[in-house]
C-alpha positions in Angstrom: 7.1 98.5 -257.9 3.5 99.7 -257.7 2.0 101.7 -254.9 -1.7 102.8 -254.7 -2.8 105.6 -252.4 -6.5 106.6 -251.8 -7.4 110.3 -251.4 -10.5 112.4 -251.2 -9.4 115.4 -253.3 -10.7 116.5 -256.7 -8.7 115.4 -259.7 -7.6 119.0 -260.3 -6.3 119.4 -256.7 -4.5 116.1 -256.8 -2.8 117.2 -260.0 -1.8 120.6 -258.4 -0.2 118.8 -255.5 1.6 116.2 -257.5 2.8 118.6 -260.3 5.6 120.1 -258.2 6.6 117.0 -256.3 9.8 116.1 -258.3 11.0 119.6 -258.2 10.5 119.7 -254.4 12.2 116.4 -254.0 15.2 117.5 -256.0 15.5 120.7 -253.9 15.2 118.8 -250.7 17.5 116.0 -251.7 19.8 117.7 -254.3 22.8 115.6 -253.2 20.9 112.4 -254.2 18.6 113.4 -257.1 19.6 114.8 -260.4 18.2 115.3 -263.9 14.5 115.0 -263.1 12.3 114.8 -266.2 8.5 114.9 -266.2 5.9 114.8 -268.9 2.1 115.0 -268.3 -0.5 113.7 -270.7 -3.0 116.2 -272.2 -5.6 115.8 -269.4 -3.1 115.8 -266.6 -4.0 112.4 -265.3 -0.7 110.6 -266.1 2.8 111.8 -265.4 5.8 110.0 -266.8 9.0 110.7 -264.9 12.7 109.8 -264.8 15.6 110.9 -262.7 19.0 109.8 -261.4 19.0 108.8 -257.8 22.5 108.2 -256.3 23.7 107.4 -259.8 20.9 105.0 -260.5 18.5 105.7 -263.4 14.9 105.6 -262.1 11.8 105.9 -264.2 8.1 105.4 -263.8 4.7 107.0 -263.9 2.0 108.5 -261.6 -1.6 108.0 -262.5 -4.3 110.2 -261.0 -8.0 109.5 -260.6 -10.6 111.2 -258.5 -10.0 108.9 -255.5 -6.7 107.1 -256.2 -3.1 107.8 -257.0 -1.0 105.0 -258.5 2.8 105.3 -258.5 4.6 102.8 -260.7 8.4 102.7 -260.9 11.2 100.6 -262.4 14.0 100.1 -259.9 17.5 99.2 -261.1 18.5 95.7 -260.1 21.1 96.9 -257.6 18.5 99.2 -255.9 15.9 96.4 -255.4 17.4 95.6 -252.0 16.0 99.0 -250.9 12.5 98.4 -252.3 10.8 98.2 -248.9 12.5 101.5 -247.8 11.6 103.2 -251.0 8.0 102.1 -250.8 7.7 103.3 -247.2 9.2 106.7 -248.2 6.8 107.1 -251.1 3.8 106.3 -248.8 5.0 108.8 -246.3 5.5 111.4 -249.0 2.0 110.8 -250.4 0.5 111.0 -246.9 2.2 114.3 -246.3 1.2 115.6 -249.7 -2.5 114.6 -249.4 -3.3 115.4 -245.7 
């Protein structure tokens, strides 16, 4: 799964907004999300992440540039039937985060 979202923020501001995203998601959806792990590269432009969502292992990365955010994720086979819903939710979350 790959989602691209255009924004008009500086790279620093995009990082600031994305850096707390997984923690906020875990707080909001604690009954569904567990064991979130994140790791940023040295220049804070790529975040590797993993978590358990309803018992499924999910991992991926978020890549930040001055004008674009790319979210790439690997969905477990059984979760692929929800791909459309997941993509819609991610787009809504990015819109809320960057408006």
